[in-house]
LUMSE-818747 format. One record per residue (C-alpha): z, y, x. Coordinates in steps of 0.2 Angstrom, whole numbers, padded with zeros to 4 digits, always signed. Example, Ala and Ser with C-alpha at 12.3 -4.5 7.8 and 13.67 -1.06 7.14 Angstrom:
BEGIN
+0039-0022+0062 +0036-0005+0068 
//
This chain:
BEGIN
+0042+0105+0047 +0056+0113+0041 +0054+0127+0024 +0039+0138+0021 +0051+0151+0029 +0054+0139+0047 +0048+0150+0062 +0039+0132+0065 +0033+0132+0048 +0021+0152+0050 +0017+0144+0064 +0005+0132+0056 -0001+0140+0043 -0007+0154+0057 -0015+0137+0065 -0025+0132+0049 -0028+0150+0044 -0038+0152+0061 -0046+0135+0063 -0053+0141+0043 -0056+0158+0049 -0069+0146+0060 -0075+0132+0052 -0068+0132+0036 -0084+0126+0029 -0083+0111+0040 -0067+0107+0037 -0050+0108+0026 -0033+0110+0035 -0020+0103+0025 +0000+0105+0028 +0016+0093+0022 +0033+0102+0024 +0049+0096+0021 +0044+0080+0032 +0035+0073+0022 +0023+0064+0036 +0040+0054+0045 +0054+0062+0049 +0056+0052+0063 +0046+0055+0078 +0039+0035+0078 +0031+0041+0063 +0022+0057+0069 +0015+0046+0084 +0011+0032+0076 +0002+0043+0059 -0006+0053+0073 -0011+0037+0086 -0017+0027+0069 -0024+0044+0063 -0018+0043+0047 -0010+0063+0051 -0021+0074+0063 -0008+0085+0069 +0012+0086+0070 +0025+0097+0074 +0039+0089+0088 +0053+0094+0096 +0049+0090+0117 +0064+0083+0117 +0059+0070+0106 +0045+0061+0114 +0055+0052+0129 +0050+0032+0120 +0032+0036+0123 +0031+0048+0137 +0044+0052+0154 +0031+0069+0153 +0045+0082+0147 +0061+0074+0153 +0070+0086+0164 +0067+0099+0151 +0084+0089+0145 +0093+0094+0160 +0107+0102+0151 +0106+0123+0158 +0089+0120+0168 +0085+0133+0159 +0096+0154+0158 +0084+0165+0148 +0069+0160+0136 +0058+0172+0150 +0060+0157+0164 +0058+0143+0153 +0042+0149+0145 +0037+0154+0164 +0037+0138+0168 +0027+0130+0153 +0013+0139+0155 +0010+0139+0171 +0003+0124+0183 +0018+0113+0181 +0016+0116+0162 -0002+0109+0163 +0005+0095+0174 +0017+0090+0161 +0002+0091+0147 -0007+0078+0160 +0005+0065+0161 +0010+0065+0143 -0010+0065+0140 -0012+0048+0152 +0006+0039+0145 +0005+0045+0126 -0011+0045+0123 -0007+0062+0114 -0014+0079+0118 +0000+0094+0121 -0010+0106+0108 +0003+0118+0109 +0018+0122+0111 +0031+0133+0099 +0050+0144+0102 +0064+0135+0096 +0077+0144+0108 +0091+0138+0114 +0100+0124+0108 +0120+0131+0101 +0136+0120+0094 +0142+0121+0077 +0157+0112+0071 +0177+0110+0062 +0187+0109+0074 +0186+0125+0086 +0178+0136+0095 +0169+0126+0111 +0174+0141+0126 +0178+0129+0140 +0172+0106+0136 +0189+0109+0136 +0186+0111+0117 +0173+0099+0115 +0185+0085+0119 +0182+0071+0109 +0174+0080+0097 +0162+0070+0086 +0143+0077+0091 +0128+0078+0079 +0115+0075+0093 +0094+0070+0095 +0087+0051+0099 +0089+0058+0117 +0101+0048+0132 +0100+0062+0142 +0105+0074+0126 +0117+0059+0123 +0121+0056+0141 +0125+0076+0143 +0138+0078+0130 +0146+0064+0132 +0151+0074+0153 +0156+0085+0142 +0169+0074+0133 +0161+0075+0118 +0156+0060+0108 +0140+0060+0103 +0132+0054+0086 +0111+0050+0083 +0105+0052+0067 +0089+0061+0059 +0089+0076+0054 +0088+0071+0037 +0106+0064+0035 +0112+0078+0046 +0120+0087+0030 +0129+0075+0020 +0136+0071+0037 +0144+0089+0040 +0151+0090+0023 +0156+0072+0023 +0166+0077+0039 +0158+0063+0046 +0153+0072+0059 +0162+0084+0067 +0147+0095+0073 +0128+0097+0077 +0120+0103+0089 +0102+0117+0087 +0094+0134+0088 +0098+0149+0080 +0083+0148+0066 +0087+0129+0062 +0105+0130+0060 +0103+0147+0047 +0088+0139+0039 +0097+0121+0034 +0113+0133+0029 +0122+0123+0041 +0133+0139+0041 +0139+0137+0028 +0146+0117+0033 +0153+0124+0047 +0169+0136+0053 +0163+0136+0070 +0148+0143+0081 +0148+0144+0102 +0133+0148+0109 +0133+0136+0120 +0115+0139+0125 +0115+0119+0132 +0097+0116+0131 +0082+0127+0127 +0072+0121+0114 +0052+0117+0114 +0043+0112+0097 +0026+0103+0103 +0009+0103+0091 +0004+0086+0093 -0013+0078+0091 -0022+0060+0094 -0030+0065+0114 -0043+0051+0109 -0047+0061+0090 -0050+0075+0099 -0062+0070+0111 -0070+0059+0096 -0073+0078+0088 -0088+0090+0092 -0087+0103+0102 -0087+0118+0092 -0072+0106+0081 -0060+0105+0097 -0066+0127+0106 -0061+0129+0088 -0042+0118+0088 -0042+0126+0107 -0043+0147+0102 -0030+0141+0085 -0018+0133+0094 -0016+0148+0107 -0017+0162+0092 -0004+0153+0081 +0006+0147+0097 +0010+0165+0104 +0013+0172+0083 +0025+0157+0082 +0032+0161+0098 +0036+0181+0092 +0043+0178+0078 +0053+0164+0080 +0062+0176+0096 +0065+0189+0079 +0069+0176+0066 +0083+0173+0078 +0090+0187+0081 +0089+0192+0062 +0097+0175+0057 +0110+0175+0071 +0113+0193+0063 +0115+0187+0045 +0125+0173+0051 +0137+0187+0060 +0140+0197+0044 +0138+0180+0030 +0158+0179+0039 +0157+0161+0031 +0157+0156+0052 +0165+0159+0066 +0154+0165+0081 +0160+0166+0099 +0147+0166+0115 +0149+0157+0134 +0151+0168+0147 +0141+0160+0162 +0152+0158+0171 +0161+0146+0156 +0140+0140+0156 +0139+0134+0172 +0157+0125+0169 +0147+0114+0157 +0135+0110+0166 +0142+0106+0183 +0150+0092+0171 +0133+0087+0168 +0126+0079+0186 +0125+0061+0176 +0112+0070+0165 +0106+0078+0178 +0101+0062+0188 +0097+0052+0173 +0084+0063+0171 +0079+0064+0186 +0079+0044+0188 +0069+0043+0172 +0057+0056+0176 +0053+0052+0193 +0062+0062+0209 +0050+0072+0215 +0040+0075+0199 +0061+0082+0191 +0062+0093+0208 +0049+0100+0208 +0051+0107+0188 +0071+0108+0196 +0061+0118+0208 +0051+0130+0196 +0063+0136+0187 +0075+0140+0200 +0088+0127+0203 +0085+0118+0216 
//
């Protein structure tokens, strides 16, 4: 999790509070921020499976090594608005993805927090068209769909741990990075970069995960408490994440430290048209029929 003011951290705190209200005389939920319990998915997932830690937040784009369940969500411009994104995750298709995830990984997804659309910052120039991103060295997640997408746009994708990104931006090791507005604000990236382009290329979902075996081993009233607390924290986090992202963008703009540009629908579609290799890779890795089911629910098949 990020700092104590990040929407994900606030959601985690609400989750702990709700559990305490229900079974606080039997358990204590401790929250560790800023990557104290692990900064890469391997560390966190293995910590869950070995019951060293009991809950963690990992973006769904960071778990393809453990399951193909959420790979389709990384297809560029699969979602063009927030409402469609969450209608898919909260519906029957979302249940299908959760079930596959648990079967393949042994990890249970107990909540999906809002991480918002991902956008690109860089030190070179504003990005309106694929030509503007040509040759830029952009830090991406360790996700081959994301890497393929940025390669198809003409950028040079570079994978590095999040904890290394700020130093890399300051030293010019990379030209830019892509992330949600809340994370850009929380990490003060607007103070290190010259341009923020609202590319909205992927919608970010932050999963709250726990070991399925551990979950099913718990007393029924504990499981009920976890499910209820997770549902309340999920709704709370999504509300504040949206509110805070709007406020953060305003703060970033008012700071005058970075130039912000917005892309039109037609400009976004120019990027999507170039990213067919990323779509094909996502379909191949998750299964064509599975991918088409999710894409159809998102309204693009």
